[in-house]
C-alpha positions in Angstrom: 0.0 0.0 0.0 1.4 3.4 -1.0 0.1 6.9 -0.5 -0.5 9.1 -3.5 -1.9 12.7 -3.8 -5.5 13.0 -4.8 -5.6 15.0 -8.1 -8.8 16.7 -7.0 -8.1 17.9 -3.4 -4.4 17.2 -2.9 -4.8 15.1 0.2 -2.9 11.8 0.5 -4.9 8.7 -0.1 -4.1 5.0 -0.3 -3.6 3.3 -3.7 -6.0 0.6 -2.5 -8.9 3.1 -1.8 -11.6 3.2 -4.4 -12.1 6.9 -3.9 -10.7 9.8 -1.9 -12.2 9.8 1.6 -11.9 13.6 1.7 -13.6 14.7 -1.6 -14.9 11.4 -3.1 -12.8 11.6 -6.3 -12.7 8.1 -7.8 -9.3 6.5 -7.6 -9.9 4.8 -11.0 -10.1 8.3 -12.7 -7.0 9.4 -11.0 -5.1 6.4 -12.4 -6.5 7.2 -15.8 -5.4 10.8 -15.5 -1.8 9.9 -14.6 -1.6 7.3 -17.3 -2.9 9.6 -20.0 -0.4 12.3 -19.2 2.7 11.7 -21.3 5.9 11.5 -19.4 8.1 14.6 -19.9 11.8 14.3 -20.5 14.3 16.6 -19.0 13.6 20.3 -19.3 15.6 22.2 -21.8 16.7 24.6 -19.0 18.3 21.7 -17.1 19.8 19.9 -20.1 23.6 20.6 -20.2 23.7 20.2 -24.0 21.4 23.2 -24.4 23.7 25.4 -22.3 26.8 24.3 -24.2 25.2 25.2 -27.5 23.9 28.5 -26.1 27.3 29.5 -24.7 29.1 28.5 -27.8 26.7 30.6 -29.9 27.2 33.6 -27.7 31.0 33.2 -28.0 30.8 33.0 -31.8 28.7 36.1 -31.9 31.0 38.1 -29.6 34.1 37.0 -31.5 32.5 38.0 -34.8 31.7 41.4 -33.5 35.3 41.8 -32.1 36.9 40.7 -35.4 34.7 43.1 -37.4 35.4 46.0 -35.1 39.2 45.2 -35.3 39.3 45.2 -39.1 37.3 48.4 -39.4 39.6 50.5 -37.1 38.3 53.8 -38.4 41.3 54.7 -40.5 40.4 56.9 -43.4 40.4 55.1 -46.8 42.9 56.3 -49.4 40.7 58.5 -51.6 43.4 60.0 -53.8 42.4 59.6 -57.5 44.5 57.3 -59.6 45.8 58.6 -62.9 47.2 56.6 -65.7 50.1 57.8 -67.7 49.6 57.2 -71.3 46.9 55.2 -73.1 46.3 51.5 -72.6 48.1 49.2 -75.0 44.8 48.0 -76.5 43.7 51.5 -77.5 44.9 52.5 -81.0 
Protein backbone atom coordinates (compact mmCIF):
# COMPACT_ATOMS: atom_id res chain seq x y z
CA UNK A 1 0.00 0.00 0.00
CA UNK A 2 1.39 3.38 -0.99
CA UNK A 3 0.10 6.87 -0.48
CA UNK A 4 -0.52 9.14 -3.46
CA UNK A 5 -1.88 12.65 -3.77
CA UNK A 6 -5.50 13.03 -4.80
CA UNK A 7 -5.59 15.04 -8.06
CA UNK A 8 -8.83 16.74 -6.97
CA UNK A 9 -8.15 17.92 -3.40
CA UNK A 10 -4.43 17.20 -2.90
CA UNK A 11 -4.79 15.05 0.25
CA UNK A 12 -2.85 11.82 0.46
CA UNK A 13 -4.88 8.67 -0.13
CA UNK A 14 -4.10 5.00 -0.29
CA UNK A 15 -3.61 3.34 -3.66
CA UNK A 16 -5.99 0.63 -2.46
CA UNK A 17 -8.85 3.09 -1.83
CA UNK A 18 -11.63 3.17 -4.41
CA UNK A 19 -12.14 6.90 -3.92
CA UNK A 20 -10.66 9.77 -1.94
CA UNK A 21 -12.16 9.82 1.59
CA UNK A 22 -11.90 13.62 1.68
CA UNK A 23 -13.56 14.66 -1.59
CA UNK A 24 -14.90 11.42 -3.07
CA UNK A 25 -12.85 11.62 -6.27
CA UNK A 26 -12.73 8.10 -7.78
CA UNK A 27 -9.30 6.48 -7.64
CA UNK A 28 -9.87 4.84 -11.05
CA UNK A 29 -10.15 8.27 -12.68
CA UNK A 30 -6.96 9.39 -10.96
CA UNK A 31 -5.14 6.38 -12.38
CA UNK A 32 -6.46 7.18 -15.85
CA UNK A 33 -5.36 10.80 -15.53
CA UNK A 34 -1.82 9.88 -14.56
CA UNK A 35 -1.57 7.26 -17.33
CA UNK A 36 -2.95 9.61 -19.99
CA UNK A 37 -0.42 12.30 -19.15
CA UNK A 38 2.71 11.75 -21.26
CA UNK A 39 5.94 11.54 -19.36
CA UNK A 40 8.08 14.57 -19.93
CA UNK A 41 11.76 14.33 -20.55
CA UNK A 42 14.30 16.63 -18.98
CA UNK A 43 13.57 20.28 -19.30
CA UNK A 44 15.63 22.21 -21.83
CA UNK A 45 16.72 24.57 -19.04
CA UNK A 46 18.35 21.70 -17.11
CA UNK A 47 19.83 19.95 -20.14
CA UNK A 48 23.60 20.60 -20.24
CA UNK A 49 23.70 20.21 -24.03
CA UNK A 50 21.38 23.20 -24.39
CA UNK A 51 23.66 25.38 -22.28
CA UNK A 52 26.79 24.26 -24.15
CA UNK A 53 25.21 25.19 -27.49
CA UNK A 54 23.90 28.49 -26.12
CA UNK A 55 27.26 29.53 -24.65
CA UNK A 56 29.05 28.47 -27.84
CA UNK A 57 26.68 30.55 -29.94
CA UNK A 58 27.22 33.59 -27.70
CA UNK A 59 31.01 33.17 -27.96
CA UNK A 60 30.82 32.98 -31.76
CA UNK A 61 28.70 36.15 -31.91
CA UNK A 62 31.01 38.07 -29.56
CA UNK A 63 34.13 36.95 -31.46
CA UNK A 64 32.54 37.95 -34.79
CA UNK A 65 31.75 41.42 -33.46
CA UNK A 66 35.28 41.85 -32.09
CA UNK A 67 36.86 40.74 -35.37
CA UNK A 68 34.65 43.06 -37.41
CA UNK A 69 35.44 45.99 -35.14
CA UNK A 70 39.16 45.24 -35.33
CA UNK A 71 39.26 45.16 -39.14
CA UNK A 72 37.31 48.41 -39.36
CA UNK A 73 39.62 50.45 -37.14
CA UNK A 74 38.32 53.78 -38.38
CA UNK A 75 41.32 54.71 -40.49
CA UNK A 76 40.36 56.89 -43.44
CA UNK A 77 40.44 55.15 -46.76
CA UNK A 78 42.85 56.25 -49.44
CA UNK A 79 40.69 58.54 -51.58
CA UNK A 80 43.39 59.96 -53.84
CA UNK A 81 42.44 59.61 -57.48
CA UNK A 82 44.55 57.34 -59.60
CA UNK A 83 45.80 58.63 -62.91
CA UNK A 84 47.19 56.55 -65.68
CA UNK A 85 50.09 57.78 -67.71
CA UNK A 86 49.57 57.17 -71.35
CA UNK A 87 46.88 55.24 -73.11
CA UNK A 88 46.35 51.53 -72.55
CA UNK A 89 48.05 49.23 -75.03
CA UNK A 90 44.82 48.00 -76.54
CA UNK A 91 43.67 51.53 -77.53
CA UNK A 92 44.95 52.52 -80.98
